[in-house]
VEXTI-93476 format. One record per residue (C-alpha): residue number from 0; x, y, z. Coordinates in Angstrom, 2 decimals, always signed. Example, Ala and Ser with C-alpha at 12.3 -4.5 7.8 and 13.67 -1.06 7.14 Angstrom:
2
+-----+---------+---------+---------+
: num :       X :       Y :       Z :
+-----+---------+---------+---------+
:   0 :  +12.30 :   -4.50 :   +7.80 :
:   1 :  +13.67 :   -1.06 :   +7.14 :
+-----+---------+---------+---------+
This chain:
355
+-----+---------+---------+---------+
: num :       X :       Y :       Z :
+-----+---------+---------+---------+
:   0 : -106.77 :  +70.39 :  -27.24 :
:   1 : -105.93 :  +66.93 :  -28.54 :
:   2 : -108.55 :  +66.19 :  -31.49 :
:   3 : -107.08 :  +65.80 :  -34.91 :
:   4 : -107.93 :  +68.92 :  -36.95 :
:   5 : -111.06 :  +67.86 :  -38.70 :
:   6 : -111.28 :  +70.77 :  -41.02 :
:   7 : -107.91 :  +70.06 :  -42.50 :
:   8 : -107.95 :  +68.59 :  -45.88 :
:   9 : -105.56 :  +65.64 :  -44.98 :
:  10 : -107.56 :  +64.39 :  -41.86 :
:  11 : -110.75 :  +64.94 :  -43.63 :
:  12 : -110.34 :  +62.49 :  -46.51 :
:  13 : -108.59 :  +59.81 :  -44.33 :
:  14 : -111.59 :  +57.64 :  -43.42 :
:  15 : -113.05 :  +57.44 :  -46.94 :
:  16 : -109.56 :  +56.70 :  -48.58 :
:  17 : -107.90 :  +54.62 :  -46.26 :
:  18 : -108.37 :  +50.90 :  -45.01 :
:  19 : -109.14 :  +50.25 :  -41.74 :
:  20 : -106.11 :  +50.34 :  -39.05 :
:  21 : -107.07 :  +46.88 :  -38.21 :
:  22 : -107.26 :  +45.49 :  -41.54 :
:  23 : -104.48 :  +42.97 :  -40.65 :
:  24 : -106.53 :  +40.19 :  -39.10 :
:  25 : -103.62 :  +38.62 :  -37.51 :
:  26 : -102.77 :  +41.67 :  -35.52 :
:  27 : -104.50 :  +44.96 :  -34.19 :
:  28 : -101.52 :  +46.80 :  -35.98 :
:  29 : -102.05 :  +48.40 :  -39.25 :
:  30 : -101.00 :  +46.43 :  -42.31 :
:  31 :  -97.90 :  +47.56 :  -44.24 :
:  32 : -100.29 :  +48.68 :  -47.18 :
:  33 : -102.15 :  +51.03 :  -44.59 :
:  34 :  -98.79 :  +52.30 :  -43.44 :
:  35 :  -97.69 :  +53.09 :  -46.99 :
:  36 : -100.84 :  +55.06 :  -47.71 :
:  37 : -100.26 :  +57.41 :  -44.92 :
:  38 :  -96.81 :  +57.77 :  -45.99 :
:  39 :  -98.04 :  +58.67 :  -49.23 :
:  40 : -100.02 :  +61.44 :  -47.88 :
:  41 :  -97.04 :  +63.14 :  -46.18 :
:  42 :  -96.52 :  +65.71 :  -48.96 :
:  43 :  -99.87 :  +67.19 :  -48.05 :
:  44 :  -98.89 :  +68.02 :  -44.44 :
:  45 :  -97.86 :  +71.57 :  -43.24 :
:  46 :  -96.00 :  +71.49 :  -39.94 :
:  47 :  -94.47 :  +74.15 :  -37.79 :
:  48 :  -91.66 :  +73.40 :  -35.86 :
:  49 :  -90.91 :  +75.63 :  -32.88 :
:  50 :  -87.90 :  +75.43 :  -30.37 :
:  51 :  -84.13 :  +75.51 :  -29.79 :
:  52 :  -81.96 :  +75.52 :  -33.11 :
:  53 :  -78.79 :  +73.75 :  -32.73 :
:  54 :  -75.66 :  +73.40 :  -35.01 :
:  55 :  -74.38 :  +69.95 :  -34.82 :
:  56 :  -70.52 :  +69.92 :  -35.45 :
:  57 :  -68.81 :  +66.54 :  -36.23 :
:  58 :  -65.16 :  +65.82 :  -35.97 :
:  59 :  -64.43 :  +62.33 :  -37.50 :
:  60 :  -60.95 :  +60.61 :  -36.87 :
:  61 :  -58.83 :  +57.78 :  -35.65 :
:  62 :  -56.98 :  +56.88 :  -32.41 :
:  63 :  -53.62 :  +55.23 :  -32.38 :
:  64 :  -51.98 :  +56.69 :  -29.50 :
:  65 :  -52.27 :  +58.24 :  -26.05 :
:  66 :  -51.39 :  +61.74 :  -25.20 :
:  67 :  -47.91 :  +62.34 :  -23.46 :
:  68 :  -49.38 :  +65.49 :  -21.92 :
:  69 :  -52.35 :  +63.71 :  -20.15 :
:  70 :  -54.16 :  +60.27 :  -20.15 :
:  71 :  -56.36 :  +61.02 :  -23.13 :
:  72 :  -56.49 :  +59.68 :  -26.61 :
:  73 :  -55.00 :  +61.66 :  -29.47 :
:  74 :  -57.49 :  +61.91 :  -32.47 :
:  75 :  -56.23 :  +62.11 :  -35.86 :
:  76 :  -58.85 :  +64.10 :  -37.73 :
:  77 :  -60.01 :  +62.64 :  -41.02 :
:  78 :  -62.97 :  +65.06 :  -41.61 :
:  79 :  -65.50 :  +67.55 :  -40.23 :
:  80 :  -69.05 :  +68.04 :  -41.04 :
:  81 :  -71.89 :  +70.48 :  -39.97 :
:  82 :  -75.55 :  +69.27 :  -39.65 :
:  83 :  -78.74 :  +70.65 :  -38.50 :
:  84 :  -79.74 :  +69.87 :  -34.95 :
:  85 :  -82.43 :  +70.39 :  -32.30 :
:  86 :  -85.56 :  +71.81 :  -33.69 :
:  87 :  -83.74 :  +72.29 :  -37.04 :
:  88 :  -83.16 :  +68.63 :  -37.18 :
:  89 :  -86.86 :  +67.78 :  -36.52 :
:  90 :  -87.59 :  +70.36 :  -39.54 :
:  91 :  -84.95 :  +68.65 :  -41.75 :
:  92 :  -86.48 :  +65.20 :  -40.80 :
:  93 :  -90.01 :  +66.23 :  -41.97 :
:  94 :  -88.68 :  +67.63 :  -45.14 :
:  95 :  -86.78 :  +64.30 :  -45.79 :
:  96 :  -90.05 :  +62.42 :  -45.59 :
:  97 :  -91.70 :  +64.52 :  -48.05 :
:  98 :  -93.54 :  +66.73 :  -45.76 :
:  99 :  -93.92 :  +70.54 :  -45.86 :
: 100 :  -92.54 :  +72.42 :  -42.87 :
: 101 :  -91.49 :  +75.80 :  -41.58 :
: 102 :  -89.21 :  +76.57 :  -38.65 :
: 103 :  -89.31 :  +79.11 :  -35.78 :
: 104 :  -86.69 :  +79.82 :  -33.46 :
: 105 :  -83.55 :  +81.93 :  -32.52 :
: 106 :  -79.92 :  +82.11 :  -33.47 :
: 107 :  -77.04 :  +84.22 :  -32.31 :
: 108 :  -75.38 :  +87.00 :  -34.35 :
: 109 :  -72.17 :  +84.77 :  -34.78 :
: 110 :  -70.40 :  +82.57 :  -37.06 :
: 111 :  -72.24 :  +79.49 :  -35.85 :
: 112 :  -75.70 :  +81.28 :  -36.68 :
: 113 :  -74.21 :  +82.12 :  -40.08 :
: 114 :  -73.13 :  +78.35 :  -40.73 :
: 115 :  -76.70 :  +77.21 :  -39.41 :
: 116 :  -78.46 :  +79.45 :  -41.82 :
: 117 :  -76.16 :  +78.17 :  -44.60 :
: 118 :  -77.06 :  +74.66 :  -43.73 :
: 119 :  -80.79 :  +75.55 :  -43.77 :
: 120 :  -80.16 :  +77.07 :  -47.20 :
: 121 :  -83.28 :  +77.38 :  -49.27 :
: 122 :  -84.94 :  +74.50 :  -47.52 :
: 123 :  -87.35 :  +76.89 :  -46.00 :
: 124 :  -90.33 :  +78.28 :  -47.59 :
: 125 :  -90.31 :  +81.52 :  -45.26 :
: 126 :  -87.59 :  +83.27 :  -43.43 :
: 127 :  -89.85 :  +85.03 :  -40.99 :
: 128 :  -89.65 :  +82.42 :  -38.19 :
: 129 :  -85.84 :  +82.44 :  -37.47 :
: 130 :  -84.93 :  +85.30 :  -35.33 :
: 131 :  -81.75 :  +86.86 :  -34.24 :
: 132 :  -80.78 :  +87.39 :  -30.62 :
: 133 :  -77.78 :  +89.54 :  -30.23 :
: 134 :  -77.28 :  +88.89 :  -26.63 :
: 135 :  -76.81 :  +85.14 :  -26.80 :
: 136 :  -74.67 :  +82.63 :  -28.86 :
: 137 :  -75.87 :  +80.16 :  -31.41 :
: 138 :  -76.17 :  +76.72 :  -29.58 :
: 139 :  -73.35 :  +74.62 :  -30.95 :
: 140 :  -72.61 :  +70.97 :  -29.98 :
: 141 :  -69.27 :  +69.70 :  -31.16 :
: 142 :  -68.70 :  +65.77 :  -31.04 :
: 143 :  -65.38 :  +64.06 :  -31.51 :
: 144 :  -65.89 :  +60.68 :  -33.01 :
: 145 :  -63.37 :  +57.93 :  -33.64 :
: 146 :  -63.99 :  +54.54 :  -34.95 :
: 147 :  -67.73 :  +55.20 :  -34.53 :
: 148 :  -67.45 :  +56.07 :  -30.86 :
: 149 :  -67.97 :  +59.34 :  -29.34 :
: 150 :  -64.85 :  +60.48 :  -27.53 :
: 151 :  -65.94 :  +63.83 :  -26.21 :
: 152 :  -68.62 :  +66.57 :  -26.79 :
: 153 :  -68.12 :  +70.18 :  -25.96 :
: 154 :  -71.07 :  +72.73 :  -26.19 :
: 155 :  -71.36 :  +76.53 :  -26.69 :
: 156 :  -74.75 :  +77.72 :  -25.47 :
: 157 :  -76.94 :  +80.22 :  -23.69 :
: 158 :  -79.74 :  +79.01 :  -21.55 :
: 159 :  -81.57 :  +82.23 :  -20.21 :
: 160 :  -85.02 :  +82.68 :  -21.35 :
: 161 :  -85.96 :  +84.87 :  -24.23 :
: 162 :  -86.48 :  +88.55 :  -23.88 :
: 163 :  -90.31 :  +89.19 :  -24.06 :
: 164 :  -89.95 :  +91.02 :  -27.42 :
: 165 :  -88.61 :  +88.02 :  -29.02 :
: 166 :  -91.11 :  +85.85 :  -27.41 :
: 167 :  -93.88 :  +88.07 :  -28.90 :
: 168 :  -92.23 :  +88.03 :  -32.33 :
: 169 :  -92.41 :  +84.28 :  -32.37 :
: 170 :  -96.18 :  +84.00 :  -31.07 :
: 171 :  -97.12 :  +86.47 :  -33.84 :
: 172 :  -95.42 :  +84.23 :  -36.30 :
: 173 :  -97.14 :  +81.39 :  -35.05 :
: 174 : -100.50 :  +83.16 :  -35.14 :
: 175 :  -99.90 :  +84.20 :  -38.73 :
: 176 :  -99.47 :  +80.60 :  -39.77 :
: 177 : -101.79 :  +78.62 :  -37.55 :
: 178 : -104.61 :  +78.57 :  -40.10 :
: 179 : -102.73 :  +76.78 :  -42.80 :
: 180 : -101.08 :  +74.04 :  -40.30 :
: 181 : -101.71 :  +70.36 :  -40.00 :
: 182 :  -99.66 :  +70.19 :  -36.79 :
: 183 :  -97.23 :  +71.98 :  -34.35 :
: 184 :  -94.23 :  +70.58 :  -33.04 :
: 185 :  -92.37 :  +72.06 :  -29.97 :
: 186 :  -88.75 :  +70.86 :  -29.85 :
: 187 :  -87.41 :  +71.73 :  -26.15 :
: 188 :  -83.95 :  +71.46 :  -25.49 :
: 189 :  -83.95 :  +73.94 :  -22.72 :
: 190 :  -81.78 :  +76.54 :  -24.34 :
: 191 :  -84.19 :  +79.52 :  -23.71 :
: 192 :  -86.86 :  +79.54 :  -26.42 :
: 193 :  -89.54 :  +77.30 :  -24.74 :
: 194 :  -91.10 :  +79.04 :  -21.69 :
: 195 :  -94.27 :  +78.69 :  -19.69 :
: 196 :  -95.71 :  +82.03 :  -21.39 :
: 197 :  -94.94 :  +80.65 :  -25.07 :
: 198 :  -96.38 :  +77.36 :  -24.48 :
: 199 :  -99.74 :  +78.68 :  -22.66 :
: 200 : -100.05 :  +80.86 :  -26.06 :
: 201 :  -99.12 :  +78.02 :  -28.52 :
: 202 : -101.63 :  +75.57 :  -27.00 :
: 203 : -104.28 :  +78.32 :  -26.94 :
: 204 : -103.83 :  +79.38 :  -30.57 :
: 205 : -103.69 :  +75.58 :  -31.62 :
: 206 : -106.69 :  +74.65 :  -29.56 :
: 207 : -108.66 :  +77.48 :  -31.53 :
: 208 : -108.00 :  +75.88 :  -34.80 :
: 209 : -107.98 :  +72.17 :  -33.61 :
: 210 : -104.26 :  +71.85 :  -34.73 :
: 211 : -102.51 :  +68.99 :  -32.74 :
: 212 :  -99.49 :  +69.99 :  -30.61 :
: 213 :  -96.45 :  +67.54 :  -30.23 :
: 214 :  -93.74 :  +68.38 :  -27.70 :
: 215 :  -90.24 :  +66.61 :  -27.32 :
: 216 :  -89.93 :  +67.72 :  -23.57 :
: 217 :  -87.24 :  +68.51 :  -21.16 :
: 218 :  -87.90 :  +67.44 :  -17.40 :
: 219 :  -87.50 :  +70.96 :  -15.90 :
: 220 :  -90.27 :  +72.27 :  -18.04 :
: 221 :  -92.93 :  +69.66 :  -17.80 :
: 222 :  -95.19 :  +71.89 :  -16.03 :
: 223 :  -95.32 :  +73.98 :  -19.17 :
: 224 :  -96.89 :  +71.28 :  -21.46 :
: 225 : -100.48 :  +70.99 :  -19.80 :
: 226 : -103.01 :  +70.23 :  -22.72 :
: 227 : -100.74 :  +69.45 :  -25.45 :
: 228 : -101.66 :  +66.53 :  -27.78 :
: 229 :  -98.87 :  +64.13 :  -27.51 :
: 230 :  -95.63 :  +64.30 :  -25.27 :
: 231 :  -92.66 :  +62.26 :  -26.38 :
: 232 :  -90.07 :  +62.07 :  -23.31 :
: 233 :  -87.57 :  +59.13 :  -23.19 :
: 234 :  -87.69 :  +56.64 :  -20.40 :
: 235 :  -85.14 :  +58.59 :  -18.33 :
: 236 :  -86.99 :  +61.65 :  -18.68 :
: 237 :  -90.33 :  +60.04 :  -17.85 :
: 238 :  -89.08 :  +58.44 :  -14.74 :
: 239 :  -87.43 :  +61.75 :  -13.43 :
: 240 :  -90.54 :  +63.82 :  -14.12 :
: 241 :  -92.76 :  +61.41 :  -12.21 :
: 242 :  -90.34 :  +60.97 :   -9.29 :
: 243 :  -89.91 :  +57.18 :  -10.03 :
: 244 :  -86.86 :  +55.07 :  -10.28 :
: 245 :  -85.70 :  +52.57 :  -12.94 :
: 246 :  -86.78 :  +51.69 :  -16.44 :
: 247 :  -88.64 :  +48.40 :  -16.14 :
: 248 :  -92.17 :  +48.14 :  -17.60 :
: 249 :  -94.06 :  +48.59 :  -14.30 :
: 250 :  -91.95 :  +51.93 :  -13.70 :
: 251 :  -92.49 :  +53.09 :  -17.11 :
: 252 :  -96.32 :  +52.27 :  -17.20 :
: 253 :  -96.85 :  +54.09 :  -13.83 :
: 254 :  -94.69 :  +57.07 :  -15.10 :
: 255 :  -96.63 :  +57.22 :  -18.49 :
: 256 : -100.07 :  +57.18 :  -16.78 :
: 257 :  -99.06 :  +59.49 :  -14.16 :
: 258 :  -97.51 :  +62.06 :  -16.60 :
: 259 : -100.57 :  +61.91 :  -18.97 :
: 260 : -103.04 :  +62.43 :  -16.02 :
: 261 : -101.05 :  +65.22 :  -14.59 :
: 262 : -100.66 :  +67.12 :  -17.53 :
: 263 : -103.84 :  +66.51 :  -19.17 :
: 264 : -102.39 :  +65.31 :  -22.41 :
: 265 : -104.28 :  +63.25 :  -24.85 :
: 266 : -101.28 :  +60.81 :  -25.25 :
: 267 :  -97.77 :  +60.06 :  -23.85 :
: 268 :  -95.31 :  +58.36 :  -25.89 :
: 269 :  -92.40 :  +57.29 :  -24.16 :
: 270 :  -89.12 :  +56.17 :  -26.19 :
: 271 :  -87.31 :  +53.34 :  -24.57 :
: 272 :  -84.07 :  +52.86 :  -26.59 :
: 273 :  -83.54 :  +49.05 :  -27.30 :
: 274 :  -86.96 :  +48.32 :  -25.46 :
: 275 :  -88.83 :  +50.19 :  -28.20 :
: 276 :  -91.69 :  +52.64 :  -27.20 :
: 277 :  -94.58 :  +52.61 :  -24.83 :
: 278 :  -97.83 :  +54.55 :  -25.73 :
: 279 : -100.25 :  +55.75 :  -23.05 :
: 280 : -103.67 :  +57.14 :  -24.28 :
: 281 : -106.37 :  +59.19 :  -22.52 :
: 282 : -108.94 :  +56.29 :  -22.26 :
: 283 : -106.41 :  +54.29 :  -19.97 :
: 284 : -105.28 :  +51.90 :  -22.85 :
: 285 : -101.50 :  +51.46 :  -23.34 :
: 286 :  -99.31 :  +49.90 :  -26.15 :
: 287 :  -95.78 :  +48.62 :  -26.22 :
: 288 :  -93.96 :  +48.83 :  -29.46 :
: 289 :  -90.68 :  +46.50 :  -29.49 :
: 290 :  -87.79 :  +48.35 :  -31.21 :
: 291 :  -87.40 :  +47.89 :  -34.92 :
: 292 :  -83.57 :  +48.66 :  -34.89 :
: 293 :  -81.38 :  +46.07 :  -36.48 :
: 294 :  -78.03 :  +47.65 :  -35.14 :
: 295 :  -77.66 :  +50.71 :  -32.87 :
: 296 :  -74.65 :  +52.82 :  -33.81 :
: 297 :  -75.85 :  +56.38 :  -32.53 :
: 298 :  -79.10 :  +57.50 :  -30.80 :
: 299 :  -78.25 :  +61.12 :  -31.55 :
: 300 :  -81.14 :  +62.97 :  -32.95 :
: 301 :  -83.31 :  +59.82 :  -32.87 :
: 302 :  -85.95 :  +61.57 :  -30.59 :
: 303 :  -86.16 :  +64.29 :  -33.67 :
: 304 :  -86.84 :  +61.54 :  -36.16 :
: 305 :  -89.69 :  +60.21 :  -33.95 :
: 306 :  -91.45 :  +63.52 :  -33.48 :
: 307 :  -91.29 :  +64.37 :  -36.97 :
: 308 :  -92.53 :  +61.26 :  -38.22 :
: 309 :  -95.41 :  +61.31 :  -35.77 :
: 310 :  -96.26 :  +64.87 :  -36.80 :
: 311 :  -96.48 :  +63.85 :  -40.32 :
: 312 :  -98.68 :  +60.70 :  -39.53 :
: 313 : -101.20 :  +62.74 :  -37.51 :
: 314 : -101.31 :  +65.35 :  -40.39 :
: 315 : -102.19 :  +62.48 :  -42.66 :
: 316 : -104.95 :  +61.36 :  -40.51 :
: 317 : -103.40 :  +58.44 :  -38.86 :
: 318 : -104.33 :  +57.70 :  -35.16 :
: 319 : -101.54 :  +58.51 :  -32.51 :
: 320 : -101.13 :  +54.60 :  -32.07 :
: 321 : -100.58 :  +54.29 :  -35.79 :
: 322 :  -98.27 :  +57.34 :  -35.85 :
: 323 :  -96.29 :  +55.69 :  -33.02 :
: 324 :  -95.77 :  +52.58 :  -34.98 :
: 325 :  -94.64 :  +54.70 :  -38.03 :
: 326 :  -92.25 :  +56.66 :  -35.91 :
: 327 :  -90.97 :  +53.38 :  -34.27 :
: 328 :  -89.90 :  +52.29 :  -37.69 :
: 329 :  -88.33 :  +55.58 :  -38.54 :
: 330 :  -86.30 :  +55.49 :  -35.36 :
: 331 :  -85.11 :  +51.97 :  -35.99 :
: 332 :  -83.46 :  +53.34 :  -39.29 :
: 333 :  -81.88 :  +56.46 :  -37.90 :
: 334 :  -80.15 :  +54.76 :  -35.01 :
: 335 :  -78.19 :  +52.60 :  -37.38 :
: 336 :  -76.48 :  +55.78 :  -38.82 :
: 337 :  -73.66 :  +57.80 :  -37.09 :
: 338 :  -74.63 :  +61.40 :  -36.14 :
: 339 :  -77.75 :  +63.39 :  -36.64 :
: 340 :  -79.49 :  +61.76 :  -39.78 :
: 341 :  -82.73 :  +61.56 :  -41.58 :
: 342 :  -84.96 :  +58.90 :  -43.01 :
: 343 :  -86.08 :  +58.93 :  -46.64 :
: 344 :  -89.69 :  +57.80 :  -47.66 :
: 345 :  -88.23 :  +54.83 :  -49.52 :
: 346 :  -86.28 :  +53.76 :  -46.39 :
: 347 :  -89.34 :  +53.88 :  -44.18 :
: 348 :  -91.53 :  +52.27 :  -46.87 :
: 349 :  -89.19 :  +49.32 :  -47.18 :
: 350 :  -88.88 :  +48.98 :  -43.26 :
: 351 :  -92.77 :  +48.38 :  -43.06 :
: 352 :  -91.95 :  +45.14 :  -44.73 :
: 353 :  -94.07 :  +42.95 :  -47.34 :
: 354 :  -97.94 :  +42.30 :  -46.98 :
+-----+---------+---------+---------+
């Protein structure tokens, strides 16, 4: 596990048609021209996103007084909106960047499930991957925001592991699609979809076809991710999973190397908020990418943008390092927006700057 799929048409043509990633003589980073050429190949990608589907509910308003009933702000509601969250947001980010994607997960037989399906609309090429579990609610996160500040969040969710029958349906769907995929993304929000049994089979199926597997992890499930291509924890998850404390460079370096070695991943990409990202590769090299964000309004969903962009970059034949650079630019854009958001190819291309 861990090699880019050489049999895939995207990866196969990359070395012949793209300039060297070291073509910028002033730096070992790829030039803006090289990054744009990878971006132009995103529409040829075919990514399957597996994980926890979430309906994000936003209540936007203003605060002008404190409640006489309790010391809490009274929010005068101006608007409400529903957006795709969790694995559904990763899927949406891939589509927004021009890639082809399919989605695999579980919803409940409730109003939130119907609303989530409505938000998906006709974006999915196939409907076989989204299953209904009559014994759990659809995960819904409601955020109350006033003056661009989150006041409170309340969640409706079930966290129990999927029944074996549902897990087998997911695996059969993955098996039916694996031949045509350029990448598999696992978006784990610890809501029950991702289990050790599911991950073991996904990595086995992907390894047979040399399809890279990228995982956005949860700390309590780190042992599940052995042998994946890239793991993308944030700095808090990385420190906690490795038993270390702090978010300084030395701590994160130790955590990245420890996680990569323990799980046998090809690479670990740690997102670090305002400090950017740090990439740790199998040969012992590491790269530190400073943030590209000009202003941070909301980090909600930024990890979904990172993993979606990275999946498309690997599908386009980019190295993991180049994919991380492209994902870093994308994250810098999305944190400047309020709520879960997506990035367009035009926005990403402009972020790369001039030659």
